[in-house]
N, C-alpha and C positions, 0 to 999 in steps of 0.2 A: 502493500499500499503505502508506502514513504519513498519508491521506486517510482509509482502514479501520482500518487500526491506530497512530494517533498515537507508540506506544510501541514501534516496532518500532525495530531497529540501521537508521541509514544507508548500511550497509558489510552491500551484498547477498549477499558473500562469508563475513558471521557473524552470518549468520542460521544456526537450530539446528533441533531438531525439530518443536517446535510452528509457527514460524516461517514452516518451509516447507510444514508444515501448511493454513496458514492462506491462503500464496501460491496452494497447488491450488485453495485451497476459493475465491478470490477470480477465477482465470481460468477453472475451468467457471465459476461466476457471473455472469463479464462476459463471458467468447467461446466458452462452452458448449467448454471444452477443458479437456483433463488435460495431466500433466506428471510423471511419475513422480517418486519419489524419490531412484531413481543415477540419472536422469539428470540432477539439480540439483546431487546429488556430484560426477559426474562433470564438467560444463559450466561449474559455480559454485565447487564446494569445493578446486577441482584447475586445477593447471599443466596440462591440453588445450591444444595450441594449433591443436587442427582448429574451426570454428563449427559450430554445429548446423543439421542439414538445414536446409533454404527452409521449409518448413510451419510449423516452430517457430520460427523468426524470425518469419514471418508472424502467428500467433496475437500471437505479443509484443508486435510491434505495434500490435497492432489494439486489445488492451489499456491501449496506450501513447498511443492516440488518432490511431494513424496508420489507412492503408486496406490497407498489408502491407510488406514490406521494402522493396520499390524504393520505395515513397512516404515511406520513414522516409529514405532514402539523400538523395531529389530534394528533400527538407525541410531537410535540416542543411546548413549550410553549407560543413562541412567534406567531399567526399562520402569512403563509404565502401563501400571493395576488396572482395570475396568472398574475392579470395585475399589474407586479411594476414597475415603475418610471422607467424612464432611469437610468444604475446604481448600480443599485443596483441587478441586476442577478445575476452575475457573485461571490457576494456575499455567496451566499451557494453554490457556489461548495467550497468555501471553508467551508465552516457549516460540509456541508458533511464529508467530511475527517478526521474532528475535531470530531465529534458525531461517526465513524466509534473509533477514538481515547477511547474515553468515553466508550467506552460500550465496547470494550477491557480490558480497565482497570477494571470495574468491574464485568467481566467473570474473571482477572484475582483473584482479589480480594477474590470473592466467592470460585474460584476453597483452594487459599490458608486457605481460614476461613473454607471449609468442608475439606479437608484433613491433619489440621491441630491434631496434637493426643495429652495427656499428656500420657506419659511413665513412669510409676516407674522400678526403678534399687534397686532391694535388695543386700547386702553383705555377703556372707557367708564364713565360714575357709574352704580352699579346702579338709584338712584333717578331722577335726571332722564334718563338713557337717553342725555346728552348727551358727543364726544368728551372727555375727559382732556387736553387741549393746555397748550404751554408750564407743564409745570410736570414737575417730577424727580419721576419712573417708575423704581423702579427695581429690576430682574430679576434672579434668581440661581436658576441651570438647575442641577438635580441629576442630576446623571449619576452610573449605576449600575457604583461601583465607581473614582468621578472624583470630582476635586475640584470640591468648585462653582466655575461661571464666573458671573459679574455683569456684567451688563450695565447702559448705561443709556439710555434709550425717547430717539427725536427729538423735538423741539417739538411736532410732531405727536401726537405722544403711545403712539407704535409703533414695533419693535422689530421685526429682520429676523432669524430664525438659517435656516441649513441644517441640513441631516440625513437620514440616509436609514434614521430610525427608524419602529417606526409607532406611538410611544407616545412622550412627553414632559412634564417634571413640573417645575415653577419655583415660586420664591416670587416674588411680586410687593408690591412699597409704595411708599408714597409719604405725607410729612410729612402729611399732611390726608386720608389714604383708608389702610384699613385693612390689614395685612399678614393677606398671603393664600395660600393652597397652592392651587395651581392644577395638575389634570392633565389631556391632553387627547391623546386617542386623533386621531392623524392619520390624513388623506384629501390621499390625490397630487393629484385633481382638483378637489380644494377650497381653494386655500394659505392663504384668509385669514380667518384665526379672531377672536372678541370677548370681549373678556376685560372681563369686570363687576367693579367696585371699589365697597366700601359706603366712606360717607364718616367718620372719624373728627372727629366732629362736635365734639367737648371742644375739638381743637386748632384746626379752623375760628371755634368760636365767638371763644378770643383769639387767633386773627388778629384780628378781625372787631374785638374791643376794644379793640385797640393803635389800629383806624386811628378809631375814632367814636367826632366831643364827642357824650359820652353824660354829660345835667347829672345824671343821677339814679344819684348814683353809689353810695349806699347799695346798693341793687337789683343792681350790677354786681360789689359786692365779693359777696353774698348768694352771689350766682350761681357766679362762682371759688370759696366755700368749698365749695361742694356738690360740685364738679370736682376740686378737685387733695385727695388724702391729706396727714395732717398731721404728716406724717414724711416729705414728698416733699423728692426731689431737684432742684432748676430749677437749671440750669445756662447760664449767658451766652458764649455763645463769640464773639471779635469779632479781630479784628489781621490780619495777612498768610500762608500757610500757611508763610513764612518768620519771620517770628515772631507767633506763636500764640496768644492770649492765653485766660483763660476765668475766669470770677465766680462763687460758687457762692450763691443763695441760700437763704433758706427758704421756709414757705409764705405769710408772713406778711409777711416784706419783696417776695415778688414780688405781694403784692395791692395792697400797699400803691403798689408804683411803677408798676404798672398802672391803678391804678384812684386816684389824687388829680392836683388840676390840674397839680401840679406833679412830676409825676416823671416820668422820665426814658424810660423806653419805650415808643413811640410808633411804628407801623408794623413792627411785631416778623414776624421768619421762623423759620416752627417747623420745624427739624431734623429730630426726634425724642422721638416720646412711646413711654411704655410703662405697663401699667396692674398694679393691682392691683386685683385686684374688678372695681369701676366707678367706679374714682375713679386721677388722674395720679398713679403714684408718679415718676418718672425727664419732665423736659421739658429739650429741648433749643433753644436758639435761640438767634436772633443779631438785630439791628436793622439795618435795611437802610440805607445810608448814604444821603443824598440828594444827587439832584446838583442 
C-alpha cells in the first residue's frame, strides 16, 4: 500500500475512510477480491479476538506476495498458529504489510545490483585522435540532487565509474585542454566510452616557449602579447602543501621573464587558465624542479 500510496499511515489500525477505499481498490486490482468496510472495522479497528475466514487470509497473503496463508506461515521463522490467543490476531495484519515492505526493499536492492555497471571513459585529443596520457585530467561528475564528485584520471587518460543510471553528465578538463561538459547516454553492452578534448592552444604555446631556446625574442614577445590580456593576473605557485607560496606578475613582467635570456621562467607547467574573450585573463603556473 505504501508503494502505491506513499502518504498512507504505517499503522493499519489508523486507516480511515479514503484509506480503506484505496485498500479495497488495491485488493480488487491485485487479487480480484473485495473486502467490505464493515469487515475492515470488525477485524482491523476493534479488539475482535477471532481470525478472519481462511479464504480472506488467503487473498490477503496473495496480496502480500505469498501463495496462500499456509505459504505465509511456512516462510516465516515464527510459525503462526491458527488458534491464536485473544489479542494476537490483529498483530498479523501489521506483519503482512511489513512483509510486503521487506519484499519490496529486497527487489529494489536486487534491481540496483543487477543494473549497476562499471563504465570506462578514455580521453583523446580532438585534433590528433591520440590518447591523452600522463596528463592531469580532472573530471567533475554532476549528479542530480547531489554535490559534484571529483575524479582524477589514471596515467592512461581514463577514469572508471560504477552507476545504474542510463545517462551521465560530467565536466572534464586539463591545463592544456579546454574544459568541456560531456553528456552521455550509457549503453549496458558497450561500456567503453571515448571522450575528445580540444587543445588549449595558448597554454601549450606558453609551455613550449618556456622549454625552447628561441633566438627571435621579439617575435616571441609579440606572440605572447597577443595571447594575454593587458589586465591579466598571472600567478606563480611554489613551495610545498605545508608551506605554499605564490608570486603575482602583471603581463609585462611575465613576458619579460619568459623571453629575456636571463629570465628565470624555464620549463614551466601550466596549472590553470581562464579567458576573457580570446585572451588569457588568469594564468596559474609553477616551475618544474630540475632533478
